N, C-alpha and C positions, 0 to 999 in steps of 0.2 A: 504494500500500500504506500503510494507516494505521499510525501508531506505536502501540505497546503499552506502557503504563507498567509498570515493574518490579513483580512480585508479591512478597508476603512470602516465599514459598519461594525465589525467586531471590535476594532480599536475604540470606536466611539462608544459602544455599549459598555466596555470596561471603564472608559472615562466617566460615564454617567454615574457609575457606582463609587466613585472616589470621594465625593462630597455632596452636600446638599440633599435634596429630596425631589424625586420626580415621579410622575404618574405614568404607568405603562398600561394603558387600557387594552382590552381584549376583543379584537374583531373576530368574526366567525366566518368570514369569506373575503374574497378580494375586494369587493365593493366597500364593505364596512371598513376594511383596512385602509383603503385609499381616502375615504372621508375622514377617518381619524387622523391620518397623516396630514391632510389638508388643514385640520384644525390646529396643527402645530405641536402635537405630542412628539417628544423626541425619540420614542421607541414604542413598539407594540409587542404584545404577546398573544399567542393563539389561546383558545379556550377549548378544552376537550369536549365539554358539554355543548357549547355553542355550535361547534363543528358537527358533533354527532347528531344534533337535532336537525341540521340541514339535510342529513342523510336519512332522516326518519328513524334514528336509532337512539337508545339511551346513552347517557354518559358512560364512557369506558366500553362502549359497544362497537368501536371502530377498529378495523384491522390495521396492522402495522403499515402495509403498503398504501392504504388509503390515507393514513396520517402523514406519511412521508410525502405523498403527492400534494396534500394540503399545505404542508410547510413550504414546499417548492413554490406553489402558486401564490401564497401570501407574501413570501419573501420577494418574489419577482414583481409583485404588484406595487411595491413602495420602495422609497429610497432610504427609509430609516431602519435602524436595527429591529429585527424580529426575533423574539425568544419563543421557543416551542414548549407548550405544555405536553411533555413527553410521558405523562401519566407514570406508571410504575416501570417504564422501560420496555413494556410489552413482553416482559419475561420475568421469571423469578430468579433463576441462577445467574450469578455475577458474570460468567463468561458469555451468556446469551445477552445480558444487558449491555455488555461492552460491544458486542457485534451490532446491536441495534442502535446504540449511541453513535457508533462510527458511521452508520448509514444516515442517521438524522443530521449529524454534524456536517454532512456534505450536501445538504439541500439548499444552502444559501442563508440559513439562519445564523444569528449572532449569539444565541444562547439556548439552553434547554434546561429543563428541570427533571429530577428523578425523585419520586415520592416513595414512601415506605408503606403504602396501603396495599393489601393483598387482594381485595375484592371478596374476601371470605368473611361473612358476618360473624362467624364464631371466633375467628382469629384475624381481626381486621388489620393488624400491623405485622410486618415481617419481624421475626425475632431480631433482637438488637444487633448481635454480631453479624448476622446475614445482611441486615439493612445497611450497616456500615460498609461491609465488603462490596455491596452493590454500588454505593457511591464511589468507593475506591476504584472499582472496575470502570465506572464511567469516566473517572479522572484519567485513568491509564489510556483509555480509548481516545480521548480528546488529545492527550499529550502525544500519543503515537501519530496522530494526524498532523499535529503541529499548527493548526489554524487558530487556536486560542479561543474557541467557542466557550462562552461563559457558562459555568455549571452551577445550578442552584439545587441545593439539597432541601427537600420538603419533608416535614413530619406531619402526618395527617391525624394525629390522635384526637384533636378537638373537633374533627368533622366525621369521625367514624365511631364515636361513642366511647372514646378513651381520653377524656379531657383532664389529663394529668400534667400540670405545668412542670413539675420536677422531671418527669420522664421526657417530656417534650424538650426541655433544655438539655437534658443528657444526650438526647439524640441529635439535636441541632449542633451542639458543641462537637460531637463525634463526627458529624458529617463535614463540618468545617475543617476539622483536623485531617479528615480523609481526602480533602481536596476540593470541597465545594467552595466556590467563589462568593456565594450568597446563600443565605438560609431563609426559610419560609415555613411558617406554621399557620395554614389557613384555619380560620375559626377563632383565632386570638382576637379579643376585642377590648379588654379593659386596659386602662393606662398602666396599671400595676403590672399586668402580665407582659405587656409590650415592652415596658421599661426593663423588666427582669431579663427578657430575652436579648434585647439590644445590649445590655451590659454584659451578659454571660458570653456572648459570641464576639464581642468587640475585639479587633476592629473590623471584622467581617460585616458587610452590609446586610440589613434585614428587610425583607419584603413583607408587607401587610396587605391582606385581602380586604377590600371594602365593597360590600354588595348592597349597602343600604345607608340610610341617613343617620349614622351614629357617630360620625366624626368628620373632620375636615383635613385637607392637605396641610394647612398650617399647624393644626394640633399634632398630627403625626410627625411632622418635621420637628416640632418641639421635643417630642419623645425620642428623637434620634433615628427614626425610620428613614431608610434611604430610598426605598422603592414602594410604590403603591399600585396594586393591580385590582381589576374589577371582576375577574373570573367570568362566569357566564351571565353576570347581571345585565350587561348591555344587550346581549342576545335575548334574555328574558324580557327586557323592556320592549324590544321590537316585537316579540311574539305577543306581548300584552296588548299591543295596538292591533295586531292582526286578528287575533282570536275573537274579541268582542265584535269587531266589524263583520267577520264571517258569520258568527252566530246570529247577529241581528238579521242578516240577509236570510239565513236558513230558517230562522224561527218566526220572524215577523214580516219578511218580504219588504223591508224598508232599508234605506241606504244612508241614514243620518251620519253614521260614523265615517263613511267614505267622504261625505261632503266636508266634514270637519277636517279630515286628513288632507284633502285637496287644498283647503284654504290655508293650512299650516305647512304644506310641503315645501321642500326645497326643489330647485331645478336639477334633478339628478342627471339629466342629459348634459347640462352645462358642467356639472361637477366632474363628470367622467369623460369629458371631451379632451 
C-alpha cells in the first residue's frame, strides 16, 4: 500500500483542533453538505443515521461499501474538510477495523471516528481492552497510509444505557493514549461532566454532540470544548418538515404545509448552480 501525502483539507482539519471552538454540522447527502459549506462552516461530518434514513434503513443498517461511497460523494461535493462517522469500524476484530479504516481513509475524507458500541443490547460496549486495541488498530492503519487523517475515539456509554462518567473517562483517556487525535462521548450534557472530560483528556480536543436547545456554542467554548457536532439532528429537522406535509396530503387532501414551505424556501437551483 503506497503512502499518501497529507492534503490541504487534512492539514486544515488538524489546525481547527488546535485552539478555539468550532461547529462541525452533519449533512446527510451532497446537497445538504454543499448548503452547509455555503453557510461558512469550516468543516463537516457525515451522520450514520442521516445517511441510513436516505436509504430507507435504520441507523447502523448500512453496508461498508455503501458508507465508503457516501464518504467519497460528500467529500467530493465540498471544499472543506469532511470527517466520517465510521460507526464501530464495520467490524469487531482490530485487524478487520484496520482494513476498513484504511479503505475509508482513502475516500477523500479528512477525519473519521471509531466508536466502542457493539450493537448488542445485552453487551452494548466492547470490552475495555478490545475497545482500546480497536482504536490502536485504526491508528496503525492511518499511520501506514501516511495521509494524516484525523482519528476520533468515541465512547458510547451515555447513549447505549451505560451512563457511567468514570468509565467513560477511563475509556476516552485510553483511546487518546492509543492514538486518537480527538475524543467524543455522545450523550454528555451537563457542564460538570463536560468539564471533567475536557480536563481528564487535556490537551486532546473534545467533541460534544448537540441535538437540541440545551446549550450554546459560547457556553461550550467556555467549558473548553473544541468541536461541536449535531449528529442526525439536522436530518431529523428536515424529515420533521417532510412528514407532516405528506401526512396532511394523505389524511386531509389539503396542501397548507406545502404553501408554507414554498413561501419560506430558498432558491435551491441558484444555491446549487
